[in-house]
C-alpha positions as CSV (number, residue, x, y, z in Angstrom):
1,M,-113.9,-29.2,-25.8
2,A,-112.7,-32.2,-27.8
3,G,-112.6,-31.8,-31.5
4,T,-112.8,-28.0,-31.6
5,S,-110.2,-25.6,-32.7
6,S,-109.7,-22.0,-31.9
7,I,-109.3,-19.2,-34.4
8,S,-108.1,-15.7,-33.6
9,S,-110.2,-12.5,-34.1
10,V,-107.5,-11.1,-36.4
11,S,-107.7,-14.2,-38.6
12,I,-111.5,-13.8,-38.8
13,V,-111.1,-10.1,-39.9
14,A,-108.4,-11.0,-42.4
15,K,-110.6,-13.7,-44.0
16,A,-113.6,-11.4,-44.1
17,L,-111.7,-8.7,-45.8
18,K,-110.3,-11.2,-48.3
19,S,-113.8,-12.5,-49.0
20,Q,-114.9,-8.9,-49.8
21,G,-112.2,-8.6,-52.5
22,V,-109.7,-6.6,-50.5
23,Q,-106.2,-7.0,-52.2
24,Y,-104.2,-4.3,-50.4
25,A,-104.1,-2.9,-46.9
26,F,-102.3,0.2,-45.7
27,G,-101.3,1.2,-42.2
28,V,-98.7,2.1,-39.7
29,V,-96.9,-1.0,-38.4
30,G,-96.7,-1.0,-34.6
31,I,-97.6,-3.0,-31.6
32,P,-101.5,-2.8,-31.9
33,V,-101.4,-3.5,-35.7
34,I,-98.7,-6.1,-36.3
35,E,-101.0,-9.1,-35.6
36,V,-103.5,-7.7,-38.1
37,A,-100.8,-7.1,-40.7
38,T,-99.5,-10.6,-40.3
39,A,-103.0,-12.1,-40.6
40,L,-103.7,-10.1,-43.7
41,Q,-100.5,-11.3,-45.3
42,E,-101.3,-14.9,-44.4
43,V,-104.5,-14.8,-46.4
44,G,-102.9,-13.1,-49.4
45,I,-103.6,-9.4,-48.8
46,K,-100.6,-7.3,-49.5
47,Y,-99.9,-5.0,-46.5
48,I,-98.0,-1.8,-47.2
49,G,-96.5,0.0,-44.2
50,M,-96.8,3.8,-44.1
51,R,-95.3,6.5,-42.0
52,N,-98.6,7.9,-40.6
53,E,-102.3,7.1,-40.6
54,Q,-103.2,10.0,-42.9
55,A,-100.9,8.8,-45.6
56,A,-102.3,5.3,-45.2
57,S,-105.9,6.4,-45.7
58,Y,-105.0,8.5,-48.7
59,A,-103.1,5.6,-50.3
60,A,-106.0,3.2,-49.7
61,G,-108.4,5.7,-51.2
62,A,-106.2,6.3,-54.2
63,V,-105.9,2.5,-54.9
64,G,-109.7,2.1,-54.7
65,Y,-110.4,5.2,-56.9
66,L,-107.8,4.6,-59.6
67,T,-107.9,0.8,-59.9
68,K,-111.4,-0.1,-58.7
69,I,-109.7,-2.7,-56.4
70,N,-110.8,-2.9,-52.8
71,A,-108.2,-1.6,-50.4
72,G,-108.2,-1.3,-46.6
73,H,-106.8,1.1,-44.0
74,V,-105.6,-0.5,-40.8
75,T,-105.1,1.7,-37.7
76,D,-105.2,1.3,-33.9
């Protein structure tokens, strides 16, 4: 259609998380997650790569608990 633009689903998710105040996201970088991690960084959310999903979820929980800042956990 003329005059329309497309937007990716990962971009929508990243913008939604940013609008909810998420400042940090933790996860394991890999093929299913790399597009999400890139989209998060493009909207200003700091993505921190971890060695496994359990550590990523603990880190996100610790950030939220200790700083009262929203954090996310990205997994496939």
